[in-house]
C-alpha positions in Angstrom: 66.8 9.7 -67.9 64.6 6.8 -69.2 60.9 6.9 -68.8 61.1 4.0 -66.2 63.7 5.9 -64.2 61.7 9.1 -64.4 58.6 7.4 -63.3 60.3 5.8 -60.3 61.8 9.2 -59.3 58.3 10.8 -59.6 56.8 8.1 -57.3 59.4 8.7 -54.6 59.4 12.5 -55.0 57.1 15.2 -53.8 54.5 14.5 -56.4 54.3 10.8 -55.4 54.2 11.7 -51.7 51.4 14.2 -52.3 49.4 11.6 -54.3 49.8 9.0 -51.6 48.6 11.5 -49.0 45.7 12.6 -51.2 44.5 9.0 -51.6 44.0 8.8 -47.9 41.4 11.7 -47.9 40.1 12.0 -51.5 38.7 9.1 -53.5 41.4 8.0 -55.9 43.5 11.0 -54.7 41.8 13.3 -57.2 38.7 15.5 -57.5 38.2 14.7 -61.2 39.1 11.2 -62.5 41.3 12.0 -65.5 43.8 13.7 -63.2 44.7 10.3 -61.7 46.6 9.3 -64.9 44.6 6.1 -65.1 44.9 6.1 -68.9 48.6 6.8 -69.1 49.9 5.4 -65.8 52.5 6.8 -63.6 52.3 9.5 -60.9 50.2 12.6 -61.4 51.9 15.9 -61.2 50.7 18.1 -58.4 50.8 21.7 -59.7 51.7 24.6 -57.4 51.9 27.5 -59.9 51.2 28.5 -63.4 52.2 31.5 -65.5 51.8 32.2 -69.2 52.5 29.0 -71.2 54.0 27.2 -68.2 53.0 25.2 -65.1 55.2 24.3 -62.2 54.9 21.1 -60.1 55.4 20.4 -56.4 59.0 19.5 -57.1 59.7 22.9 -58.7 59.9 21.5 -62.3 58.5 23.8 -65.0 56.6 22.4 -68.0 55.2 23.8 -71.2 51.5 23.3 -70.7 49.2 22.0 -73.5 46.2 21.5 -71.2 45.5 25.1 -70.3 43.2 24.1 -67.5 41.2 22.2 -70.1 40.6 25.4 -72.1 39.9 28.4 -69.9 43.5 29.7 -69.9 43.0 31.0 -73.4 45.2 34.1 -72.7 47.8 32.1 -70.7 47.9 31.2 -67.1 47.6 34.1 -64.5 47.0 36.7 -67.2 47.6 40.0 -65.5 44.3 41.6 -66.6 42.3 38.6 -65.4 44.2 38.4 -62.1 43.7 42.1 -61.5 40.0 41.9 -62.2 39.6 39.1 -59.7 41.7 40.9 -57.1 39.6 44.0 -57.4 36.4 41.9 -57.2 37.7 40.0 -54.1 38.4 43.3 -52.3 34.7 44.1 -52.5 33.6 40.7 -51.2 33.7 37.1 -52.2 30.0 36.3 -52.6 26.8 38.1 -51.8 24.0 35.7 -52.6 22.4 38.6 -54.4 22.5 40.1 -57.9 25.4 42.2 -59.0 26.0 44.6 -61.9 28.8 42.4 -63.2 26.4 39.6 -64.1 24.4 41.7 -66.5 27.6 43.1 -68.0 28.9 39.6 -68.8 25.5 38.5 -70.1 25.4 41.5 -72.5 29.0 40.8 -73.6 28.1 37.1 -74.4 25.1 38.2 -76.4 27.3 40.7 -78.4 30.0 38.2 -79.1 27.8 35.2 -80.1 26.7 36.9 -83.3 27.4 36.8 -87.0 26.3 39.8 -89.1 24.4 41.2 -86.1 22.3 38.0 -85.5 22.8 35.3 -82.9 21.1 32.6 -80.9 21.5 34.2 -77.4 18.7 36.5 -76.4 18.9 35.6 -72.7 21.5 34.0 -70.5 21.4 32.2 -67.1 24.6 31.8 -65.2 25.5 28.7 -63.2 28.8 27.3 -61.8 29.7 24.3 -63.9 29.3 22.9 -67.4 27.5 19.9 -65.9 25.0 22.3 -64.3 24.5 24.2 -67.5 23.7 21.1 -69.6 21.6 19.6 -66.9 19.5 22.8 -66.7 19.3 23.1 -70.5 17.8 19.5 -70.7 15.4 20.2 -67.8 14.3 23.4 -69.6 13.8 21.6 -72.9 11.7 19.0 -71.3 9.7 21.6 -69.4 9.2 23.8 -72.5 8.2 20.9 -74.8 6.3 18.8 -72.3 8.2 15.7 -73.6 10.6 13.3 -71.9 13.1 11.8 -74.3 16.6 13.1 -75.0 18.8 12.3 -77.9 22.6 12.4 -77.5 25.5 11.0 -79.5 27.9 8.3 -78.5 31.2 9.7 -77.3 29.8 13.2 -76.6 30.4 14.3 -73.0 27.9 16.8 -71.5 28.8 16.6 -67.8 28.1 13.9 -65.3 24.4 14.3 -64.6 22.5 11.0 -64.7 20.9 11.2 -68.1 24.1 12.2 -69.9 26.6 9.5 -68.9 25.4 6.9 -71.4 28.3 6.2 -73.8 30.1 9.5 -72.9 33.6 10.2 -74.0 36.5 11.9 -72.1 37.1 10.5 -68.6 34.4 7.8 -69.1 36.2 6.6 -72.2 39.5 6.8 -70.4 38.2 4.5 -67.6 36.6 2.1 -70.1 33.2 2.5 -68.6 30.0 2.4 -70.7 28.3 4.7 -68.2 28.3 4.9 -64.5 27.0 3.0 -61.5 24.2 4.7 -59.6 22.2 5.6 -62.7 18.9 3.8 -62.8 17.5 1.9 -65.8 14.5 4.2 -65.8 16.8 7.3 -66.1 18.9 5.7 -68.8 15.8 4.8 -70.7 15.0 8.5 -71.2 18.1 9.0 -73.3 18.5 7.7 -76.9 22.2 7.3 -77.8 22.9 7.6 -81.5 26.1 7.3 -83.6 27.7 10.7 -84.3 27.6 12.1 -87.8 24.7 9.7 -88.7 21.7 11.8 -89.8 19.8 8.7 -90.9 19.9 7.4 -87.4 18.6 10.8 -86.2 15.7 10.7 -88.7 14.8 7.1 -87.7 14.7 8.1 -84.0 12.3 10.9 -84.8 10.2 8.6 -87.0 9.8 6.3 -84.1 9.6 8.8 -81.2 8.8 12.2 -82.7 6.1 13.0 -80.1 8.3 12.1 -77.2 11.7 13.7 -78.1 12.2 16.9 -76.2 15.7 17.8 -77.5 18.8 16.7 -79.2 22.0 17.6 -77.4 25.3 17.7 -79.3 28.8 19.0 -78.8 29.2 21.9 -81.3 32.3 20.0 -82.4 33.1 16.9 -80.4 36.1 17.3 -78.2 35.8 14.6 -75.5 36.6 11.5 -77.6 39.5 13.3 -79.1 38.6 16.2 -81.4 36.1 15.2 -84.0 34.4 18.0 -85.9 30.9 17.4 -87.3 30.6 16.4 -91.0 29.6 19.1 -93.4 26.0 20.3 -92.7 25.5 17.9 -89.8 24.6 20.6 -87.2 22.5 22.5 -89.6 20.6 19.3 -90.4 20.0 18.7 -86.7 18.5 22.1 -86.4 16.2 21.4 -89.3 15.1 18.0 -88.0 14.4 19.2 -84.5 12.5 22.3 -85.7 10.3 20.1 -88.0 9.4 17.8 -85.2 8.7 20.4 -82.4 11.9 19.5 -80.5 14.8 21.7 -79.4 18.4 21.6 -80.4 20.9 22.1 -77.5 24.4 22.9 -78.7 27.1 22.3 -76.1 29.9 24.8 -76.4 31.4 24.3 -73.0 34.7 23.5 -74.7 34.4 25.3 -78.0 32.6 28.4 -76.8 35.0 31.5 -77.1 37.9 29.0 -77.5 37.8 28.3 -81.3 36.6 31.8 -82.2 34.9 34.9 -80.7 31.4 33.3 -81.3 32.5 29.7 -80.7 32.0 26.8 -83.2 28.5 28.1 -84.1 30.1 31.3 -85.1 32.6 29.5 -87.4 29.7 27.7 -89.0 27.4 30.6 -89.3 30.2 32.8 -90.8 30.7 30.0 -93.4 34.2 29.4 -92.1 33.1 25.8 -91.8 31.5 24.8 -95.2 27.7 24.1 -95.3 27.2 25.5 -91.8 25.5 28.8 -92.5 21.8 29.4 -92.0 20.9 27.9 -88.7 20.7 28.7 -85.0 20.4 26.4 -82.0 17.5 26.9 -79.5 19.8 26.6 -76.5 23.6 26.9 -76.1 25.7 25.9 -73.0 29.0 27.6 -72.1 31.8 26.9 -69.7 35.6 27.0 -69.4 36.6 30.2 -71.2 33.4 32.1 -70.1 34.8 32.0 -66.5 38.4 32.8 -67.3 39.6 30.0 -65.1 37.0 30.5 -62.3 34.0 28.2 -61.7 31.4 29.7 -64.1 29.2 28.4 -66.8 25.9 29.4 -68.5 23.1 28.5 -70.7 21.4 30.8 -73.2 19.0 30.8 -76.0 15.7 32.1 -77.4 13.8 34.4 -75.2 10.6 32.4 -75.2 12.5 29.3 -74.1 14.7 30.9 -71.5 11.7 32.6 -69.9 10.4 29.2 -68.9 13.1 29.3 -66.2 12.0 30.4 -62.7 11.2 33.0 -61.6 9.3 33.7 -64.9 8.4 30.2 -65.7 7.8 26.7 -64.2 11.2 25.2 -64.7 13.2 25.6 -61.4 16.9 26.3 -61.2 18.9 28.0 -58.5 22.4 28.3 -57.2 23.9 30.2 -54.3 27.1 30.8 -56.2 25.6 31.3 -59.6 27.0 34.5 -61.1 29.7 34.7 -58.4 31.3 38.1 -58.6 34.9 36.9 -58.8 34.1 34.4 -61.5 32.1 37.0 -63.5 35.0 39.4 -63.2 37.4 36.8 -64.5 35.1 35.9 -67.4 34.5 39.5 -68.4 38.2 40.4 -68.3 39.1 37.2 -70.3 36.5 37.8 -73.0 37.4 41.4 -73.5 41.0 40.5 -73.9 40.3 37.7 -76.4 40.8 39.8 -79.5 40.9 38.7 -83.1 44.7 38.9 -82.8 44.5 36.3 -79.9 42.5 33.9 -82.1 44.9 34.3 -85.0 47.8 33.5 -82.7 46.0 30.4 -81.3 45.2 29.2 -84.8 48.9 29.6 -86.0 50.3 28.0 -82.8 47.9 25.0 -82.9 48.7 24.4 -86.6 52.5 24.5 -85.9 52.4 22.0 -83.1 49.9 19.7 -84.8 51.9 19.6 -88.0 55.1 19.0 -86.2 53.6 16.2 -84.1 52.2 14.6 -87.2 55.6 14.8 -89.0 57.4 13.3 -86.0 54.9 10.4 -85.8 55.1 9.9 -89.6 58.9 9.8 -89.5 58.7 6.8 -87.1 56.0 5.1 -89.2 53.3 5.5 -86.6 49.8 5.3 -88.2 47.8 8.3 -87.0 45.3 11.0 -88.1 45.2 14.6 -87.0 41.8 15.8 -85.8 41.0 19.5 -85.9 38.1 21.7 -84.8 39.4 25.3 -85.1 42.4 25.6 -82.8 41.5 22.5 -80.9 43.3 19.4 -82.1 44.2 15.8 -81.1 45.6 12.6 -82.6 44.0 9.3 -83.2 46.3 6.3 -83.8 44.4 5.1 -86.9 45.1 4.8 -90.6 41.9 6.6 -91.5 40.1 9.6 -89.9 37.4 8.5 -87.5 33.8 9.8 -87.9 32.2 8.4 -84.7 32.9 7.0 -81.3 33.3 3.4 -82.4 36.0 4.5 -84.8 37.8 6.4 -82.1 37.8 3.5 -79.7 39.3 1.2 -82.4 42.6 3.1 -82.4 45.9 1.8 -81.0 45.4 3.8 -77.9 48.3 1.9 -76.2 50.7 4.1 -78.1 49.7 7.3 -76.3 51.0 6.5 -72.8 54.6 6.2 -73.8 54.3 9.2 -76.0 52.7 11.2 -73.1 55.4 10.2 -70.7 58.3 11.0 -73.1 56.8 14.5 -73.5 56.4 14.8 -69.8 60.0 13.8 -69.2 61.0 16.5 -71.7 59.1 19.1 -69.8 55.8 19.2 -71.8 52.4 18.4 -70.2 49.8 16.9 -72.5 46.3 15.8 -71.7 46.6 12.5 -69.7 44.3 10.7 -72.1 44.2 10.1 -75.8 40.5 11.0 -75.7 41.1 14.6 -74.8 41.8 17.7 -76.9 45.1 19.6 -76.8 45.0 23.3 -76.0 47.3 26.2 -76.8 47.2 29.8 -75.3 48.0 33.3 -76.4 51.1 33.0 -74.2 52.7 30.1 -76.2 55.5 32.1 -77.8 58.4 30.8 -80.0 60.4 29.7 -76.9 57.5 27.6 -75.6 56.6 26.1 -78.9 60.3 25.4 -79.6 60.5 23.3 -76.4 57.5 21.3 -77.6 59.0 20.7 -81.0 62.3 19.6 -79.5 60.5 16.9 -77.4 58.6 15.4 -80.3 61.1 13.1 -82.0 61.9 11.1 -78.8 58.2 10.9 -78.0 57.4 9.6 -81.5 60.0 6.9 -81.1 58.4 5.9 -77.8 55.0 5.6 -79.5 56.5 3.6 -82.3 58.1 1.2 -79.9 54.9 0.6 -77.9 53.3 -2.8 -78.0 49.7 -3.8 -77.4 49.0 -5.2 -74.0 48.7 -9.0 -73.9 
């Protein structure tokens, strides 16, 4: 079946009918923009079930999944231990609007995991429901703690959709070719300084000019929303040194990398010297999401005690949420983290390397210029001759090659992220059979990428 024929069939099948129905009641037919396939075209798949390394759509077709719910399904979909923990929690009540013992258990578990040689940056943790809420709160906290107003972020880094963070964000914003978002006032945008990633001279110049106004620098621990783009050697450590010297805070966003690339996230890889020139620094605040909730709506921010104690009820920075620390989400997160053993991370690393290397080989065989971008077991591809180092480089790639590649993989029964600006994810459930199906699909997909032409 050709891609055109498959696309027409999808539009007339159950997925197409569900999409048409959804568009009558939901803006764009989706509750998160990238799901609309705006970057790759065609009809979104409406999923009805997921198990292990596979997802099933509304037409009953099974796919090997390389999205993994954008990261949380680190153990595989519907992992029995996680499902059982949620079922047991649900039997006791869905939400109480009060504190539960499970919240403290998970907070203690996070503190224990985010350490290297018995030392780590998390002394206290506040749970929220989404990554956006975590980063938004971290920024408010930094401003309240320092008494300053300016925020520094990096072009292409995505930290959720709160107003001050959508200036030159990656991920879905890049997919939609929007520089920011309507509805954000000029006054709000003026409180954020957007700098090129991996450019320490730009950071130093910003502090030379605004040192007494900068409350914080926020950075993805390793960028994963403009494709995967790890920081250059020593970059994060230098950010820590610069902020500390100028009385500002460093907020490290581990919503995607936290507990995904290693037991202590990307900071743990750097602090253990797995990543060269990373050792010897700690962020002031860290935000978590995705894996920490095991597939349920849960996120968190944590950091130094004196900073975290500025949050209400101890301090003047207000934050609240009826569903914060929801008992079902906490149960899912605790079960997932406890099951994410060193053996799981070793499997993720091997599997990611196998798929990345095979994809690169298939593209090379067809003469498609590309680079492979890694940050631990997160990976992606940029259609460039040379490895990018910032957002401008990423946007300069031949992105038009991704849509036909994506659809060829989809036709072969493999779901990829529906945007070239997203990371690929593997799970502990990706066994030889699942990986084999991915590898079998690659040659045809690479040919489709090679045959693609730039839009007129």
